[in-house]
C-alpha positions in Angstrom: 0.2 -0.4 0.0 2.7 2.0 0.8 4.3 2.1 -2.7 1.3 2.8 -4.2 0.9 5.9 -2.3 4.3 7.3 -3.0 3.7 6.6 -6.8 0.5 8.0 -6.8 2.0 11.3 -4.9 4.9 11.0 -7.5 2.9 10.7 -10.3 0.5 14.0 -9.2 3.7 16.2 -8.3 4.5 15.3 -11.9 1.4 16.5 -13.1 1.2 19.5 -11.1 4.9 20.1 -12.3 3.7 20.1 -16.2 1.1 22.2 -15.5 3.5 24.8 -14.0 6.2 24.6 -17.1 2.7 25.2 -19.5 2.8 28.3 -17.5 6.5 29.4 -19.2 9.0 28.0 -16.7 11.8 25.4 -16.9 11.3 21.9 -16.2 13.9 22.4 -12.9 11.9 25.4 -12.1 8.5 23.7 -12.3 9.4 21.0 -10.3 10.7 23.0 -7.6 7.5 25.2 -7.7 5.7 22.2 -7.5 7.5 20.7 -4.7 6.5 24.4 -3.1 2.9 23.8 -4.3 2.5 20.4 -2.4 3.8 21.6 0.7 1.7 24.3 1.2 -1.6 22.2 -0.2 -4.1 22.4 2.6 -6.9 19.8 2.4 -9.5 21.8 3.3 -8.9 25.0 1.3 -8.4 25.3 -2.6 -7.0 22.2 -4.7 -3.5 22.0 -5.9 -4.4 22.8 -9.5 -6.8 26.0 -8.5 -3.3 27.5 -7.1 -1.3 26.4 -10.3 -4.4 28.5 -12.1 -3.4 31.4 -10.0 -0.3 31.6 -10.1 1.8 34.0 -12.8 3.3 32.9 -15.8 6.8 33.3 -16.0 6.6 36.6 -18.3 4.6 38.1 -15.8 6.6 37.2 -13.0 9.4 39.0 -14.7 7.3 41.9 -15.5 5.9 41.9 -12.1 9.0 41.7 -9.9 11.7 42.8 -12.8 14.0 39.6 -12.8 13.8 36.0 -14.2 12.2 33.3 -11.6 15.3 31.3 -9.9 15.6 29.0 -7.8 17.8 29.9 -5.2 
């Protein structure tokens, strides 16, 4: 059962990372952002897909903050 849960979580993480990648972030950046989304996930709150939809695209982030998103 534990392995199934790990695989399920991994596939969800990768799915969210792909959603973020479509917003213009690199694969490495999208994985970091996806992990952050899961860390901030509240089961009683908004679904993670909704949180991703609210995220800025890479271009919007650059306009808003005057710099590109960095992983550090």
